[in-house]
Every structure is written in C-alpha cells, then in structure tokens.
VEXMARZA-648431 format. One line per field, with one value per residue (C-alpha): z, x, y. Coordinates in steps of 0.2 Angstrom, whole numbers. Layout:
# VEXMARZA-648431
zz Z,...
xx X,...
yy Y,...
This chain:
# VEXMARZA-648431
zz 276,289,288,291,305,314,311,318,333,336,334,347,359,359,361,376,394,401,417,428,437,455,468,486,497,515,530,546,560,555,537,529,519,508,505,503,489,500,490,503,521,524,536,530,529,531,518,507,491,486,480,491,493,510,519,521,539,538,532,525,514,506,504,495,484,477,479,465,458,455,455,466,477,494,509,523,539,551,570,579,584,571,577,561,555,539,524,510,493,482,476,471,455,461,475,469,466,481,488,504,519,531,548,551,570,582,573,583,573,578,564,546,534,519,508,496,487,489,483,485,500,513,530,541,558,565,583,582,596,592,605,598,604,586,588,569,564,569,573,556,544,527,513,498,491,492,505,519,537,546,561,568,586,591,609,621,608,610,594,588,584,565,555,538,529,522,504,506,500,499,512,525,543,551,565,573,592,599,617,627,614,614,610,598,594,576,565,550,535,517,508,508,521,530,549,556,570,578,597,605,624,636,625,636,636,639,637,645,641,629,632,641,628,631,621,620,608,601,584,577,561,546,528,521,517,530,538,556,561,575,584,603,612,631,646,645,663,672,683,668,663,668,665,663,645,635,632,618,609,593,589,573,574,566,551,536,518,514,525,519,530,546,546,535,526,540,545,563,567,579,589,608,618,637,643,659,666,657,669,685,675,682,671,672,676,672,690,692,707,700,699,701,684,673,663,648,645,630,618,604,602,585,579,561,561,545,533,544,551,539,536,550,554,571,573,582,594,613,621,639,644,657,642,627,613,614,602,602,603,585,582,563,564,550,546,561,563,579,577,588,600,619,628,646,661,679,693,705,697,700,719,718,706,700,685,681,662,647,636,620,622,607,616,602,583,576,560,556,567,569,586,585,594,606,625,637,654,671,665,674,657,645,630,630,615,614,630,620,620,607,602,587,587,573,561,573,572,586,594,601,613,630,645,662,678,687,704,701,698,684,669,666,648,642,626,621,620,624,609,608,607,619,636,650,667,659,664,647,655,650,652,666,673,666,660,647,637,627,630,639,629,641,637,634,619,609,597
xx 539,550,561,546,540,557,557,540,545,560,549,536,550,556,538,534,536,553,553,567,576,572,586,590,595,602,602,613,618,637,633,635,623,636,650,640,628,617,618,627,625,644,648,656,675,680,687,678,676,658,648,656,648,641,625,616,615,597,581,575,591,585,567,573,584,569,557,544,548,535,545,549,562,567,574,582,585,598,595,597,588,585,578,568,551,552,542,540,534,536,526,528,520,508,504,518,530,529,541,546,553,559,567,582,582,575,573,566,560,550,536,532,522,517,511,505,495,509,503,509,521,525,531,536,545,548,546,538,539,533,537,530,511,505,486,484,497,500,514,511,501,496,488,487,480,485,498,502,507,512,522,526,525,519,525,525,520,513,502,488,495,491,480,473,467,450,456,464,458,462,475,479,484,489,499,504,505,500,503,503,498,488,469,467,474,470,460,453,445,444,436,438,452,456,461,466,476,481,483,479,481,484,477,477,469,486,504,516,517,502,485,471,458,440,440,451,447,454,447,440,431,424,422,415,418,431,433,439,444,453,459,462,458,462,469,459,461,454,468,479,469,471,453,437,436,424,433,427,435,426,419,410,409,398,409,404,403,419,429,421,406,402,407,396,396,407,410,417,420,430,437,440,438,442,438,448,464,467,481,470,454,444,433,431,414,405,407,399,410,427,436,419,412,403,413,407,416,409,414,405,399,390,384,379,379,372,378,372,381,373,374,386,387,395,397,406,415,418,415,419,414,403,392,392,386,379,372,379,370,366,360,356,361,353,352,363,365,371,375,383,392,396,393,399,400,404,392,402,394,377,380,384,370,357,354,373,377,368,373,364,359,350,341,338,341,341,331,332,341,343,349,351,361,369,373,372,380,379,371,359,349,353,344,338,327,321,321,320,303,296,304,315,320,311,312,319,319,327,326,337,347,352,352,360,366,379,373,356,346,333,340,331,325,318,308,313,299,305,304,300,319,326,333,332,341,349,367,376,389,406,421,428,418,425,442,437,421,421,405,405,397,382,379,360,364,373,360
yy 487,480,496,507,497,499,518,519,509,521,536,530,526,544,550,540,548,545,534,540,526,524,527,522,536,534,545,543,554,551,557,574,585,594,581,565,560,550,534,524,520,523,536,553,549,568,580,593,582,583,568,556,539,541,545,561,568,575,566,583,583,566,573,588,578,569,584,584,567,553,537,522,530,523,533,522,532,524,523,539,555,568,585,588,593,583,589,577,583,569,553,535,528,515,503,492,506,517,530,522,531,517,518,506,504,516,533,548,563,578,577,571,582,572,586,594,580,567,550,532,536,523,529,515,512,529,536,554,566,584,598,614,615,617,613,616,603,584,573,565,574,567,576,565,548,530,532,519,525,509,503,520,526,544,546,561,573,591,588,576,559,557,568,563,579,582,580,563,547,528,529,515,519,503,495,512,516,533,536,552,565,581,582,568,551,553,565,556,566,563,548,529,527,511,513,496,488,504,507,524,528,542,556,572,589,597,594,606,620,619,626,615,610,604,588,573,559,543,546,562,558,568,563,547,529,525,508,508,490,481,496,497,513,513,522,537,543,558,560,564,578,596,601,592,587,577,560,550,535,539,556,560,579,592,597,608,602,613,601,585,585,575,557,547,530,523,505,503,485,474,488,487,502,504,521,520,512,496,491,492,487,502,512,531,538,555,561,578,582,578,595,603,600,587,575,565,549,539,526,535,553,556,573,577,596,603,589,574,559,547,528,523,505,500,481,467,479,478,495,497,514,524,529,517,528,546,559,576,592,595,577,574,556,546,527,521,503,494,475,462,474,472,488,487,499,496,491,502,517,510,510,529,533,519,530,531,531,524,510,515,533,539,553,565,569,551,547,528,516,497,489,470,457,469,466,480,477,487,503,515,515,501,508,526,531,549,560,576,585,585,568,568,550,540,525,513,494,482,465,451,462,457,469,463,471,461,467,459,475,476,484,501,506,522,523,505,492,475,463,444,439,452,445,457,453,437,434,432,420,428,417,429,444,456,451,439,444,428,418,401,387,388,406,409,421,407,399
C-alpha cells in the first residue's frame, strides 16, 4: 500500500500546474537591452557578450521579458529619465504575490499602460509626464483588476492624470499627486474601486499645444461601487484656463450602460475640495463676465443620463466652492444622501450678487434624497430644491442643517421648509474663519 501511495503522490505532482519561480529585474540608464540580462543593477560593463549580469536600459525591455506571465515578478527602475510609453501586459498571482514595478529614486517616464486585463500589478513611485496631447489615453491607464497604483506623481502632462477603465474592478488608487494635467485629474470607471489619499491640483482645459476643452474635473466618475476617501482637490484657477470651462471637483457624468453607466452606489467621504487658489485662500466664482462667458464652478456635478446616478452617499466632506453640489442637465439622480458636510462659498461674491451661488442646488431631476447635519456658509441660496417647472424633485427628507452668512445677511432658501432642528442665521463658531473649519467647544452645532 505504501508503494502505491508514493506512486500516486508522484503522479499528482506532475499533473499539478507548474509555478514559475519569480524573478527580480532591474532597469538603469547605464544598462543595455541587448547585452545585459536585467538580473542585476550593475551597469553595462561593455563588450558584446550577451546575458551579462547587468541592468536593462529600458523599462519596456523588462516588461517585454515577462510579457504574458502570471507570477510574482518585480521590476526595479533606477533613478533617471526614460523617454518611454511603457505597456505592461503581465499579471501577478494574488494580493500577496503581486507583479511590482517600483521606482528607485526619482524616475521620470512618459506614460504607463497597464493593459489588457493585467491583474495584481503594483505601480509605485514614478513621475509621469506625457507630451503627446492624446485625449483618448491617460498618463497612467489601467485596465484590469486588483491593481495598486500608489505614490506616483503625474506632472505637467498633456493627458488626463490617471484613467481606470470601464472594465476594471477592485483596484486601489492611493497616495498619488496629480498636478498640471489636461482635462481630468482622474477618470474612474469599472466597479468597486478605492480612491484614497490622492491630491489633485491645477487641472487645465489646455496644455500647449493641445486643443482647448470645455470641461476640467478633479474626478470624472462612472461605474459603480467606488469609494472616494480623504482626497484633496484644490487650485482650480480661472486664470490658468484658456477658455471658460465647467470646473467640477467631482463629476458623475451621463454614461451609457455599454461603458458601465453613470456613477452609482458611490461613497464619497472625508474629502477636502477648494475650488480656487489654496495659497491665497480665494475661491473662484461663476462670474458671467470673465472672458465674456458664463462659468460653472462646483464641488459636485451629478448627472444620470439614461442609466441614472443612483445611491450616492456624500458624507463628512469639506467643500469650499462657489456652488457646492449641482445637478446636470439630464438629471435622473436617485437616492442621494448628504450627511455631515460643510459647504462654504465666499461672502465677497454676495457683495457683487446677493444671489450668487448655491450650497445644495438640487434644482431638478432628483428622486429621493436626504439632507441631514450639513452646514452651508456664505451662499446666495443655501439650499435650493426644485426650480424646474414642472417640479421634478421628489421624495426628500431633511433636518438639522445650519445655514449662515458671515456678513450677517439672512440665508436664502428655495423650496426648502425649515425643520425643527435646523439653525438658520446661526454662527457655527469655527476655530478660525475660514482657515480652520474645526468647531470651537462653544459651537451651537455640538451636542
């Protein structure tokens, strides 16, 4: 019996899938693609002997070496500038056996394309600067599942910062900085992705020599199940734009079902938005005379299109913007929940126009909403429900909200009936108006 057991064990061993041993590859500007094997960070020593123990000279060479593999590889890229648009077509095995592409020092690359269906890939530590005005691509484009994009900087790029494709799920985008990019800081699609602790600033409607666009957004959102947490969106400045674009920190846009539908089942929490110059502390407004056109500057723009923007929860955020939250032209926003947010504009705008801006502007196309424990500060209209005719805003519940204008004027409301726990015209007692929006211990909104 023992003999047969041993034979069976040997047979099962040979029938099991073969696990290829992982490898560490190295890339350096003083390496060589033809004569080095990439298995050492040593510089290319010279000569025409192949398979020398030294670094590759190109990231793409390392990516091609492992193309199509599914295993725990690592590519370490040494400091330097690599004029490459890198295409990665490999995967890791699991969350604890990822394919890692890691920058060692400051590494500048043109773009990364993690595609098609590359899974369990970690990209970390790179500075990405695209130069080709490709509106259909991104500086970092991901199409796959369970990937981690972390600690990267996208800077002075003629593309969108980071694009997570419509057929991607369970990815994590964290601790990245995006500054001076074209059109969108991030485009987020797919399902169940986590977007956290990122910084987005200086998004522009043009980057020379690219075409001027009509929209600039921090986040452009479709798909479902995403969590946006602890991101900082700021420095959206009109003087940096070539035209008069709509500027939104978070835009849920009207997307078709083919591409994942409009953003739904979203949680957007603990983010800070400053739609203006965070260095000077001045917000931008919707001035109709700036460059002869009408601007739109909003913390949120929600639009459901044919699929609906459904089940969106926005909670515990600080939104400093001329308009806090707005509804786009197609409406179709369903089951919207607004909890514990601070929405703040600037009293300077009220001097120019007493009706300037709206904090919570659910003016049409909303079915089912809850507004609880919010503060709206220095708006022309603090809460605006249904100005469309006929009214198509319904199913709302609200209470315990505070509305205050720092210039002493009475906060205006439209379509909103004050509830028993609301506080209208009551100073919330911030620690420092308006550089520290923590509440003093004597604040009337602390229970």
